[in-house]
TORRO-27198 format. One record per residue (C-alpha): residue number from 0; x, y, z; residue in one letter. Coordinates in steps of 0.2 Angstrom, whole numbers, padded with zeros to 4 digits. Layout:
n, c1, c2, c3, res
NUM, X, Y, Z, a
...
END
This chain:
n, c1, c2, c3, res
0, 0000, 0000, 0000, m
1, 0007, 0017, -0005, k
2, 0010, 0028, 0010, e
3, 0014, 0047, 0012, a
4, 0017, 0059, 0026, v
5, 0009, 0076, 0025, i
6, 0016, 0091, 0034, l
7, 0003, 0105, 0038, a
8, 0005, 0123, 0043, q
9, 0002, 0121, 0061, g
10, 0015, 0120, 0075, a
11, 0031, 0112, 0068, y
12, 0035, 0096, 0076, p
13, 0047, 0095, 0091, t
14, 0044, 0078, 0099, h
15, 0057, 0065, 0093, p
16, 0043, 0053, 0087, y
17, 0035, 0065, 0074, p
18, 0052, 0072, 0069, l
19, 0058, 0054, 0065, h
20, 0042, 0052, 0054, i
21, 0046, 0068, 0045, l
22, 0064, 0064, 0042, h
23, 0062, 0046, 0037, t
24, 0046, 0048, 0026, a
25, 0048, 0040, 0009, k
26, 0035, 0052, 0002, m
27, 0034, 0070, 0010, l
28, 0020, 0081, 0005, i
29, 0019, 0099, 0012, c
30, 0005, 0111, 0011, t
31, 0011, 0127, 0004, d
32, 0012, 0136, 0020, g
33, 0021, 0122, 0029, a
34, 0036, 0121, 0017, v
35, 0041, 0139, 0023, n
36, 0047, 0131, 0039, t
37, 0053, 0114, 0033, l
38, 0070, 0109, 0040, k
39, 0082, 0096, 0035, d
40, 0071, 0089, 0021, r
41, 0066, 0092, 0003, i
42, 0047, 0090, 0000, p
43, 0042, 0078, -0014, d
44, 0026, 0088, -0017, r
45, 0019, 0105, -0012, i
46, 0000, 0106, -0013, v
47, -0012, 0120, -0010, g
48, -0017, 0136, -0017, d
49, 0001, 0142, -0016, l
50, -0004, 0159, -0009, d
51, 0007, 0156, 0007, s
52, 0023, 0151, -0003, l
53, 0037, 0163, -0004, t
54, 0043, 0169, -0021, p
55, 0060, 0161, -0018, s
56, 0053, 0144, -0013, l
57, 0041, 0145, -0028, r
58, 0055, 0146, -0039, e
59, 0066, 0133, -0030, k
60, 0052, 0120, -0030, y
61, 0044, 0124, -0047, a
62, 0044, 0106, -0053, s
63, 0036, 0100, -0036, r
64, 0021, 0112, -0035, l
65, 0003, 0105, -0036, i
66, -0009, 0120, -0037, e
67, -0027, 0118, -0031, d
68, -0036, 0134, -0031, s
69, -0053, 0127, -0024, c
70, -0060, 0139, -0010, k
71, -0071, 0126, -0003, e
72, -0057, 0115, 0005, t
73, -0042, 0119, 0016, n
74, -0024, 0115, 0010, d
75, -0023, 0099, 0021, l
76, -0039, 0092, 0012, t
77, -0031, 0097, -0004, k
78, -0016, 0087, 0000, a
79, -0027, 0072, 0005, i
80, -0036, 0073, -0011, l
81, -0020, 0074, -0021, y
82, -0014, 0058, -0012, c
83, -0030, 0049, -0016, h
84, -0029, 0054, -0034, k
85, -0011, 0046, -0034, e
86, -0017, 0030, -0027, g
87, -0010, 0033, -0009, i
88, -0020, 0025, 0004, r
89, -0010, 0027, 0020, a
90, -0007, 0044, 0027, i
91, 0002, 0051, 0042, t
92, -0002, 0069, 0046, i
93, 0010, 0081, 0055, l
94, 0009, 0099, 0060, g
95, -0010, 0100, 0060, a
96, -0012, 0106, 0078, t
97, -0006, 0121, 0088, g
98, -0005, 0139, 0083, r
99, -0024, 0142, 0080, r
100, -0037, 0132, 0090, e
101, -0050, 0134, 0076, d
102, -0038, 0126, 0063, h
103, -0034, 0112, 0076, t
104, -0052, 0108, 0079, l
105, -0056, 0109, 0060, g
106, -0042, 0097, 0055, n
107, -0046, 0084, 0069, i
108, -0065, 0084, 0063, s
109, -0059, 0081, 0045, l
110, -0051, 0065, 0050, l
111, -0067, 0056, 0048, g
112, -0069, 0061, 0030, s
113, -0051, 0056, 0027, y
114, -0053, 0039, 0034, a
115, -0068, 0035, 0022, i
116, -0056, 0039, 0008, m
117, -0040, 0030, 0015, m
118, -0036, 0013, 0022, e
119, -0025, 0021, 0036, s
120, -0025, 0038, 0043, v
121, -0017, 0045, 0059, r
122, -0012, 0062, 0065, m
123, 0003, 0063, 0075, v
124, 0007, 0078, 0087, t
125, 0020, 0082, 0100, d
126, 0009, 0074, 0113, y
127, 0001, 0059, 0105, g
128, -0008, 0051, 0090, v
129, -0025, 0052, 0084, f
130, -0030, 0037, 0074, m
131, -0047, 0036, 0065, v
132, -0056, 0021, 0059, f
133, -0070, 0019, 0046, a
134, -0066, 0002, 0040, h
135, -0063, -0015, 0048, g
136, -0071, -0033, 0049, r
137, -0090, -0031, 0051, t
138, -0100, -0043, 0061, d
139, -0119, -0048, 0059, q
140, -0124, -0034, 0070, k
141, -0115, -0021, 0059, g
142, -0100, -0018, 0071, f
143, -0083, -0015, 0064, r
144, -0069, -0023, 0074, h
145, -0051, -0016, 0076, v
146, -0036, -0019, 0087, s
147, -0025, -0005, 0093, v
148, -0008, -0008, 0101, p
149, -0005, 0002, 0117, c
150, 0004, 0002, 0134, v
151, -0004, -0003, 0150, p
152, -0007, 0013, 0160, g
153, -0007, 0024, 0145, e
154, -0021, 0037, 0144, p
155, -0033, 0034, 0129, v
156, -0048, 0044, 0123, s
157, -0062, 0040, 0111, f
158, -0072, 0052, 0101, f
159, -0087, 0050, 0089, a
160, -0088, 0060, 0073, l
161, -0106, 0053, 0072, n
162, -0117, 0056, 0088, p
163, -0126, 0039, 0085, a
164, -0110, 0029, 0086, m
165, -0110, 0014, 0098, k
166, -0093, 0008, 0105, l
167, -0087, -0008, 0114, c
168, -0070, -0008, 0121, a
169, -0059, -0021, 0129, k
170, -0043, -0017, 0138, g
171, -0048, 0000, 0146, v
172, -0051, 0004, 0164, r
173, -0068, 0012, 0162, y
174, -0082, 0004, 0152, p
175, -0089, 0014, 0137, v
176, -0103, 0003, 0131, e
177, -0116, 0015, 0138, q
178, -0109, 0031, 0133, v
179, -0120, 0042, 0122, v
180, -0109, 0052, 0111, f
181, -0118, 0068, 0111, d
182, -0103, 0078, 0116, a
183, -0084, 0076, 0112, w
184, -0079, 0074, 0130, w
185, -0090, 0059, 0134, k
186, -0077, 0045, 0132, a
187, -0061, 0054, 0135, t
188, -0048, 0052, 0149, l
189, -0049, 0033, 0150, n
190, -0034, 0022, 0153, q
191, -0027, 0006, 0144, c
192, -0025, -0009, 0155, t
193, -0019, -0021, 0142, e
194, -0006, -0021, 0128, k
195, -0019, -0020, 0115, k
196, -0036, -0012, 0113, l
197, -0050, -0023, 0106, e
198, -0063, -0011, 0099, l
199, -0080, -0013, 0091, s
200, -0090, 0001, 0084, f
201, -0105, 0005, 0074, r
202, -0110, 0021, 0065, d
203, -0093, 0028, 0065, g
204, -0080, 0034, 0061, p
205, -0071, 0031, 0077, l
206, -0057, 0042, 0083, l
207, -0045, 0036, 0096, v
208, -0031, 0046, 0104, y
209, -0016, 0039, 0113, l
210, -0003, 0049, 0121, t
211, 0016, 0046, 0118, h
212, 0023, 0033, 0130, p
213, 0034, 0041, 0143, n
214, 0053, 0038, 0140, p
END
C-alpha cells in the first residue's frame, strides 16, 4: 500500500517521534504554508493554493508544485485529495495542531472524511496520536472490529464523529458501552489496561487518541 506523510501549517514538530516520521518519510507532501518552515528535508510535493509560498521557494520547487485553487477546502484536504488521486491509501499527518485552535479543531474533525477515503489515517502531534477508523471486519450486527496496540497505564480517549456511534472496548479501565456520544468529552480520559485495545464500533468513524509513552 502506497504511503505518504503530510506536513501541515500548524505547530512544527518538536517531539522525537513526529520528527523521526518527518525525516524518514519516503514520500513527504507539504501544504504550501508548511514548506516555509521545513527543516532538513526536501518536499516531494507541495500542494495548495500556493498563496502562502514565498517567491524564492516557488522558484526553487517549481517542478514539485501542485496548485489547487478550490476555495471550498483547506490545504490539508487538498493534500489528501492529491494523495487519493495518486493511489496513496496510508497517510500520516504532522503539523496539523497548535497555533490556532479553530484550525486544530477543524483538522481533527476532518479525519473522519479522510478515513472514508483512505485505508489508514493518523495524525501525530508532539503529545500523542489520533487514529481514525472507518473500515474493519464487520459482524452480523454491523459492528466493525479493530485492534490497537497500546501500553498498559497509557491514557486513551475515544471520540465519535457521528453522535449515533456505539462503542465496545476491551482493555480499558472504564467501560464505554453505555456512553451516548452527544458531546466530544463523553469517552475521554480513559486508561489502557492491556497491551492491545479490542474495539468494536457501529455508525462511525471512530477516533482514538493515545498519548506518547513516557521515555
